[in-house]
C-alpha positions, 0 to 999 in steps of 0.5 A: 106269299099267297097267304100274305097277299090274300090277307092284304087284299082282305084288309084293303077290301075292308078299308074300301068297304068302310071308307069313312071309318078308315079315313077317320082312323087315318086322320090321326096321322094326317098333319092338319088335313081335313077329311075332304083332302084326306079322302082325295089323297087316300083315293089316289093310293087305295082304290080298286087298282090296289086290289088287283091291277090286272094284266095292264098293271103287271105290264106297267110294272114290267115296263117301268123296270125295263125302262129303269134298267135302260136308263141306268137307274137299276144295274141289271134287268129285273125279273118280276114274279107276281103272286096271285 
């Protein structure tokens, strides 16, 4: 898991470092989306938080799962293990 996590992080960092090229590639799969809109859309999901959401992000994931359980969306409490 650590190796996969490391490789994913390298891939995300590469795309952030080469954003224009990454967007050009992604536009192949965007239905009639111009580069400005694609940049905005991708920026919502691929950013510095994608690399490492830190303690704040980990706390948010735990809270989301706790609230999902409390609301009956998931049947039992989830235990989360984060890979560094």
